[in-house]
Residue frames relative to the residue before (quaternion, step in Angstrom):
aa qw qx qy qz dx dy dz
X 1.0000 0.0000 0.0000 0.0000 0.00 0.00 0.00
X 0.8055 0.1212 -0.0588 0.5771 3.62 1.20 -0.29
X 0.6546 -0.4812 0.3974 0.4266 3.54 -1.32 0.20
X 0.6115 0.5559 -0.3490 0.4419 3.59 1.03 -0.75
X 0.6475 0.4972 -0.3163 0.4832 3.60 1.00 -0.78
X 0.6408 0.5366 -0.3283 0.4402 3.59 0.95 -0.87
X 0.6374 0.5303 -0.3297 0.4514 3.59 1.00 -0.78
X 0.6063 0.5457 -0.3532 0.4582 3.59 1.08 -0.68
X 0.6754 0.4840 -0.2963 0.4710 3.59 0.89 -0.91
X 0.6206 0.5346 -0.3462 0.4574 3.58 1.05 -0.72
X 0.6630 0.4987 -0.3060 0.4669 3.60 0.96 -0.83
X 0.6583 0.4875 -0.3003 0.4887 3.57 1.22 -0.50
X 0.6610 -0.5591 0.2893 0.4084 3.59 1.27 0.07
X 0.4933 0.6425 -0.4522 0.3733 3.60 1.21 0.12
X 0.4681 -0.6872 0.4837 0.2732 3.56 -0.85 0.99
X 0.5477 -0.6435 0.4186 0.3327 3.63 -0.89 0.87
X 0.6637 0.5153 -0.3281 0.4318 3.61 1.04 -0.66
X 0.6533 0.4700 -0.3229 0.4980 3.57 1.28 0.03
X 0.6238 0.5312 -0.3349 0.4654 3.57 1.28 0.18
X 0.0296 -0.7532 0.6570 0.0094 3.54 -1.06 0.87
X 0.2700 -0.7734 0.5558 0.1415 3.57 -0.87 0.94
X 0.0490 0.7841 -0.6141 0.0755 3.54 -0.65 1.17
X 0.3322 -0.7480 0.5338 0.2123 3.64 -0.59 1.03
X 0.5532 -0.6006 0.4645 0.3427 3.53 -1.31 0.24
X 0.4170 -0.7158 0.4922 0.2674 3.60 -0.90 0.83
X 0.0798 -0.7672 0.6299 0.0913 3.54 -1.25 0.37
X 0.4965 -0.6445 0.4939 0.3069 3.54 -1.12 0.63
X 0.4347 -0.6464 0.5439 0.3120 3.54 -1.29 0.26
X 0.4551 -0.6899 0.4790 0.2958 3.62 -0.76 0.94
X 0.4909 -0.5943 0.5365 0.3435 3.52 -1.32 0.35
X 0.1681 -0.8319 0.5260 0.0554 3.54 -0.31 1.28
X 0.5207 0.6385 -0.4761 0.3074 3.53 -1.31 0.36
X 0.6645 0.5331 -0.3080 0.4235 3.58 1.18 -0.44
X 0.4578 0.7349 -0.4213 0.2699 3.57 1.25 -0.17
X 0.6774 0.5028 -0.3249 0.4276 3.65 0.75 -0.90
X 0.6684 0.4831 -0.3098 0.4731 3.60 0.92 -0.82
X 0.6252 0.5271 -0.3399 0.4645 3.59 1.01 -0.75
X 0.6394 0.5197 -0.3283 0.4619 3.59 0.95 -0.83
X 0.6536 0.5080 -0.3206 0.4603 3.57 0.92 -0.84
X 0.7097 0.4696 -0.2782 0.4453 3.58 0.79 -0.97
X 0.7109 0.4272 -0.2534 0.4979 3.59 1.14 -0.63
X 0.4527 -0.7139 0.4345 0.3108 3.59 1.25 -0.05
X 0.4119 0.7001 -0.4738 0.3402 3.59 1.10 0.73
X 0.0661 -0.8246 0.5618 -0.0027 3.55 -0.49 1.22
X 0.7442 0.3869 -0.2072 0.5035 3.58 1.16 -0.57
X 0.7872 -0.2890 0.2179 0.4992 3.58 -1.20 -0.42
X 0.1821 -0.7768 0.5972 0.0824 3.55 -1.16 0.73
X 0.1226 -0.7657 0.6303 0.0362 3.54 -0.81 1.12
X 0.1823 -0.8348 0.5182 0.0366 3.56 -0.63 1.17
X 0.1048 -0.6987 0.7009 0.0981 3.51 -1.17 0.80
X 0.0071 -0.8183 0.5721 -0.0560 3.57 -0.65 1.12
X 0.6244 0.5212 -0.3946 0.4275 3.56 -0.57 1.15
X 0.6868 -0.4590 0.3598 0.4338 3.52 -1.33 -0.01
X 0.4126 -0.7208 0.5064 0.2317 3.56 -1.04 0.81
X 0.1422 0.7911 -0.5743 0.1551 3.54 0.49 1.23
X 0.6989 -0.5091 0.3059 0.3984 3.54 -1.25 0.52
X 0.7060 0.4863 -0.2766 0.4342 3.60 0.99 -0.77
X 0.5873 0.6338 -0.3572 0.3546 3.61 1.22 -0.20
X 0.4825 -0.7237 0.4055 0.2810 3.60 1.24 -0.05
X 0.2110 0.8056 -0.5278 0.1671 3.58 1.12 0.59
X 0.6604 0.5190 -0.3188 0.4391 3.60 0.86 -0.94
X 0.6577 0.5107 -0.3159 0.4548 3.60 0.94 -0.86
X 0.6765 0.4895 -0.2974 0.4628 3.56 0.98 -0.85
X 0.6072 0.5401 -0.3569 0.4606 3.60 1.06 -0.62
X 0.6706 0.4752 -0.3031 0.4823 3.58 0.95 -0.80
X 0.6089 0.5321 -0.3474 0.4748 3.58 1.10 -0.65
X 0.6157 0.5511 -0.3426 0.4470 3.59 1.05 -0.76
X 0.6204 0.5338 -0.3429 0.4611 3.61 1.02 -0.72
X 0.6658 0.4965 -0.3017 0.4682 3.58 0.98 -0.83
X 0.6492 0.5104 -0.3152 0.4676 3.57 1.00 -0.81
X 0.5924 0.5902 -0.3653 0.4091 3.62 1.05 -0.70
X 0.6524 0.5176 -0.3126 0.4569 3.58 1.10 -0.64
X 0.7428 0.4013 -0.2025 0.4962 3.58 1.14 -0.68
X 0.7923 0.0961 -0.0209 0.6021 3.56 1.03 -0.83
X 0.1167 -0.8548 0.5006 0.0710 3.61 0.44 1.18
X 0.6335 0.5426 -0.3393 0.4350 3.60 1.19 -0.40
X 0.5598 0.6138 -0.3864 0.4007 3.61 1.24 -0.28
X 0.1588 -0.7765 0.6043 0.0811 3.55 -1.14 0.69
X 0.2326 -0.7281 0.6306 0.1347 3.54 -1.22 0.71
X 0.0916 -0.7864 0.6093 0.0434 3.59 -0.93 0.91
X 0.1740 -0.7606 0.6202 0.0811 3.55 -0.88 1.03
X 0.0002 -0.8205 0.5642 -0.0919 3.53 -0.31 1.35
X 0.6092 0.5295 -0.4120 0.4228 3.56 -0.71 1.11
X 0.6517 -0.5515 0.3589 0.3773 3.56 -1.25 0.36
X 0.4665 0.6632 -0.5126 0.2826 3.52 -1.29 0.45
X 0.7079 -0.4530 0.3312 0.4289 3.53 -1.34 0.15
X 0.5900 -0.5761 0.4324 0.3648 3.55 -1.17 0.65
X 0.5255 -0.6344 0.4689 0.3187 3.55 -1.12 0.69
X 0.2913 -0.7635 0.5563 0.1505 3.56 -0.95 0.89
X 0.8551 0.0111 -0.0283 0.5176 3.58 -1.02 0.86
X 0.1558 0.8238 -0.5299 0.1277 3.57 0.85 0.96
X 0.5587 -0.6018 0.4501 0.3507 3.60 -1.12 0.64
X 0.6460 -0.5580 0.3605 0.3759 3.56 -1.21 0.47
X 0.6916 0.4698 -0.2861 0.4680 3.60 1.15 -0.45
X 0.5965 0.5660 -0.3484 0.4500 3.60 1.27 0.28
X 0.1977 -0.7494 0.6234 0.1033 3.55 -1.01 0.94
X 0.2087 -0.7629 0.6029 0.1049 3.57 -0.80 1.05
X 0.1151 -0.8541 0.5064 0.0286 3.56 0.15 1.32
X 0.2719 -0.7861 0.5089 0.2215 3.58 0.95 -0.87
X 0.7710 -0.3566 0.2619 0.4580 3.52 -1.30 -0.35
X 0.0652 -0.7982 0.5988 -0.0083 3.57 -1.00 0.88
X 0.5280 -0.5945 0.4818 0.3684 3.56 -1.28 0.21
X 0.7322 -0.4499 0.2846 0.4249 3.56 -1.30 0.19
X 0.6325 0.5372 -0.3455 0.4381 3.59 0.97 -0.77
X 0.7030 0.4461 -0.2789 0.4786 3.59 0.85 -0.90
X 0.5767 0.5686 -0.3717 0.4538 3.59 1.11 -0.63
X 0.6590 0.5013 -0.3025 0.4722 3.58 0.94 -0.89
X 0.6473 0.5257 -0.3238 0.4470 3.59 0.99 -0.80
X 0.6381 0.5125 -0.3339 0.4677 3.60 1.01 -0.72
X 0.6319 0.5088 -0.3347 0.4793 3.59 1.00 -0.72
X 0.6586 0.5105 -0.3044 0.4616 3.57 0.97 -0.83
X 0.6931 0.4894 -0.2698 0.4554 3.59 1.08 -0.72
X 0.6184 0.6220 -0.3348 0.3445 3.59 1.12 -0.68
X 0.3468 -0.6899 0.5964 0.2193 3.51 -1.29 0.60
X 0.7839 0.0438 0.0060 0.6193 3.57 1.16 -0.69
X 0.2133 -0.6988 0.6575 0.1840 3.51 -1.33 0.45
X 0.0976 -0.7942 0.5974 0.0537 3.59 -1.00 0.80
X 0.0149 0.7901 -0.6093 0.0656 3.56 -0.83 1.08
X 0.0095 0.8455 -0.5326 0.0375 3.64 0.16 1.26
X 0.0870 0.8608 -0.4949 0.0808 3.57 0.82 1.03
X 0.3849 -0.6825 0.5663 0.2557 3.53 -1.31 0.45
X 0.7816 0.0768 -0.0551 0.6166 3.60 1.28 -0.26
X 0.1380 0.7619 -0.6220 0.1167 3.57 -0.94 0.97
X 0.3356 -0.7141 0.5699 0.2292 3.55 -1.11 0.66
X 0.8101 -0.0134 0.0279 0.5854 3.61 1.13 -0.59
X 0.2655 -0.7749 0.5300 0.2192 3.60 0.83 -0.95
X 0.0765 -0.8570 0.5088 0.0291 3.56 0.64 1.17
X 0.6193 0.5654 -0.3548 0.4134 3.59 1.01 -0.72
X 0.5557 0.5837 -0.3922 0.4435 3.59 1.18 -0.45
X 0.6517 0.5051 -0.3141 0.4705 3.60 0.93 -0.87
X 0.6333 0.5276 -0.3316 0.4589 3.59 0.99 -0.80
X 0.6463 0.5141 -0.3226 0.4626 3.56 0.95 -0.85
X 0.6695 0.4959 -0.3051 0.4612 3.58 0.88 -0.91
X 0.6205 0.5411 -0.3589 0.4397 3.60 1.00 -0.69
X 0.7052 0.4135 -0.2466 0.5205 3.58 1.22 -0.54
X 0.5339 -0.6554 0.3941 0.3607 3.59 1.26 0.14
X 0.4879 0.6554 -0.4283 0.3861 3.59 1.19 0.57
X 0.3528 -0.7355 0.5330 0.2248 3.64 -0.71 0.99
X 0.3362 -0.7740 0.5264 0.1042 3.52 -1.26 0.57
X 0.1344 -0.7207 0.6699 0.1174 3.54 -1.27 0.62
X 0.0085 0.8121 -0.5815 0.0468 3.58 -0.73 1.06
X 0.5783 -0.4985 0.4861 0.4253 3.51 -1.38 -0.07
X 0.5282 -0.6769 0.4252 0.2867 3.56 -1.24 0.41
X 0.1278 0.7667 -0.6019 0.1832 3.55 0.80 1.03
X 0.6345 -0.5655 0.3468 0.3966 3.62 -1.01 0.68
X 0.6904 0.4742 -0.3053 0.4532 3.60 0.81 -0.91
X 0.6785 0.4732 -0.3000 0.4750 3.62 1.00 -0.73
X 0.6114 0.5350 -0.3410 0.4730 3.57 1.05 -0.72
X 0.6356 0.5317 -0.3133 0.4638 3.56 1.02 -0.83
X 0.6705 0.5038 -0.3019 0.4533 3.56 0.92 -0.90
X 0.6508 0.5022 -0.3247 0.4678 3.61 0.96 -0.79
X 0.6566 0.5133 -0.3105 0.4572 3.59 0.98 -0.85
X 0.6799 0.5061 -0.2947 0.4413 3.60 0.87 -0.92
X 0.7596 0.4106 -0.1981 0.4639 3.57 0.97 -0.86
X 0.2560 -0.7584 0.5456 0.2483 3.58 1.01 -0.80
X 0.5722 0.6401 -0.3258 0.3959 3.55 1.29 0.38
X 0.8128 0.1307 -0.1061 0.5577 3.57 1.10 0.57
X 0.4221 -0.6778 0.5458 0.2538 3.51 -1.39 -0.03
X 0.1587 -0.7492 0.6364 0.0917 3.56 -1.05 0.86
X 0.0299 0.8253 -0.5561 0.0932 3.57 -0.52 1.20
X 0.6935 -0.4487 0.3502 0.4417 3.55 -1.31 0.23
X 0.4615 -0.7173 0.4664 0.2343 3.52 -1.02 0.90
X 0.4947 0.5910 -0.5050 0.3885 3.54 0.26 1.30
X 0.6736 -0.5517 0.2972 0.3918 3.61 -1.06 0.64
X 0.6664 0.5195 -0.3251 0.4247 3.61 0.90 -0.83
X 0.6781 0.4652 -0.3013 0.4826 3.61 0.90 -0.84
X 0.6218 0.5296 -0.3418 0.4648 3.59 1.02 -0.73
X 0.6662 0.5014 -0.3034 0.4613 3.57 0.90 -0.94
X 0.6395 0.5257 -0.3324 0.4520 3.60 0.96 -0.79
X 0.6696 0.4930 -0.3030 0.4656 3.59 0.94 -0.89
X 0.6480 0.5107 -0.3150 0.4691 3.57 0.96 -0.86
X 0.6674 0.4989 -0.3018 0.4632 3.58 0.91 -0.93
X 0.6139 0.5564 -0.3488 0.4381 3.59 1.02 -0.76
X 0.7253 0.4271 -0.2549 0.4759 3.58 0.83 -0.94
X 0.6270 0.5172 -0.3482 0.4670 3.60 1.05 -0.62
X 0.7092 0.4687 -0.2581 0.4590 3.56 1.10 -0.65
X 0.7339 0.3349 -0.2067 0.5537 3.59 1.24 -0.10
X 0.2272 -0.8197 0.5130 0.1155 3.56 0.12 1.31
X 0.6516 0.5286 -0.3257 0.4359 3.58 0.95 -0.86
X 0.6644 0.4924 -0.3054 0.4721 3.59 0.92 -0.87
X 0.6485 0.5216 -0.3220 0.4513 3.58 0.95 -0.85
X 0.6667 0.4841 -0.3081 0.4756 3.58 0.94 -0.84
X 0.6283 0.5361 -0.3335 0.4545 3.57 1.01 -0.80
X 0.6607 0.4900 -0.3036 0.4808 3.59 0.95 -0.85
X 0.6263 0.5370 -0.3401 0.4512 3.57 1.03 -0.73
X 0.6571 0.4939 -0.3032 0.4820 3.59 0.98 -0.85
X 0.6475 0.5157 -0.3215 0.4598 3.58 1.00 -0.84
X 0.6403 0.5318 -0.3233 0.4501 3.57 1.01 -0.79
X 0.6702 0.4877 -0.3094 0.4661 3.57 0.90 -0.88
X 0.6486 0.5112 -0.3231 0.4622 3.59 0.96 -0.82
X 0.6449 0.5121 -0.3149 0.4719 3.59 1.01 -0.82
X 0.6384 0.5150 -0.3279 0.4687 3.60 0.96 -0.82
X 0.6823 0.4958 -0.2999 0.4457 3.59 0.81 -0.97
X 0.7065 0.4845 -0.2577 0.4469 3.56 0.99 -0.91
X 0.8502 0.1855 -0.0384 0.4912 3.61 0.92 -0.87
X 0.7842 0.3739 -0.1672 0.4662 3.62 1.10 -0.50
X 0.5385 0.6262 -0.4114 0.3855 3.59 1.21 -0.24
X 0.6520 -0.5028 0.3736 0.4272 3.62 -1.16 0.37
X 0.6440 0.5183 -0.3347 0.4524 3.62 0.96 -0.78
X 0.6592 0.5118 -0.3144 0.4524 3.58 0.94 -0.87
X 0.6713 0.4873 -0.3026 0.4694 3.59 0.94 -0.84
X 0.6121 0.5360 -0.3498 0.4645 3.60 1.06 -0.68
X 0.6507 0.5003 -0.3192 0.4737 3.59 0.97 -0.83
X 0.6267 0.5424 -0.3396 0.4446 3.60 0.99 -0.80
X 0.6879 0.4762 -0.2897 0.4649 3.59 0.86 -0.94
X 0.6290 0.5275 -0.3451 0.4550 3.59 0.96 -0.79
X 0.6591 0.5014 -0.3065 0.4692 3.59 0.98 -0.83
X 0.6549 0.5082 -0.3140 0.4628 3.59 0.98 -0.87
X 0.6618 0.4946 -0.3198 0.4638 3.61 0.91 -0.83
X 0.6327 0.5251 -0.3357 0.4597 3.60 1.03 -0.73
X 0.6400 0.5128 -0.3257 0.4706 3.58 1.00 -0.77
X 0.6569 0.5082 -0.3060 0.4654 3.57 0.96 -0.86
X 0.6577 0.5079 -0.3120 0.4605 3.56 0.91 -0.91
X 0.6603 0.5135 -0.3110 0.4513 3.56 0.98 -0.82
X 0.6636 0.5174 -0.3148 0.4390 3.59 1.02 -0.75
X 0.6938 0.4644 -0.2779 0.4751 3.60 1.22 -0.42
X 0.5413 0.6315 -0.4092 0.3752 3.57 1.24 -0.21
């Protein structure tokens, strides 16, 4: 699914000419529910979204501490933790503990978000990043090789050290630069449409099968 994965196979002895890199496809959310969700949740300022299961490797604790730092600089900003898992303990005042939601509400949170943040300690790909890009939402991630690669390829986010201060700095940078944030959002959507949408992945497979068929003729 990534260059980082391909390097692992190469180190295991697989010849590079036998490797093809195909990313994982993601659907595009049904957009339009964001404004109503913001109204009902009382969100008037920037919204930073964590979307996914609250597993140990997802960096929930780091993002909560980053939220405390952001509260001092941008008190109007809100963080929403959306997805299954244990309730957040001693959460800062600028954090919404949304919990598990259905697909319609999940799409509305993506539509409402200004940023997605995924400060993971381990990821194989980070599917939620593709979902965010499909909705035109830029991303802040940890600097794992696969996530760093994705940010570099797309130009649609920042990969930073996995600690609260670096996360807060990256979030504050994008919240403070509307033009850059919008540019990254557009780049993310274009990257998703070109390489991550179901249509793009179907074209990739059709091309790969044609190459294989031709090599056997």
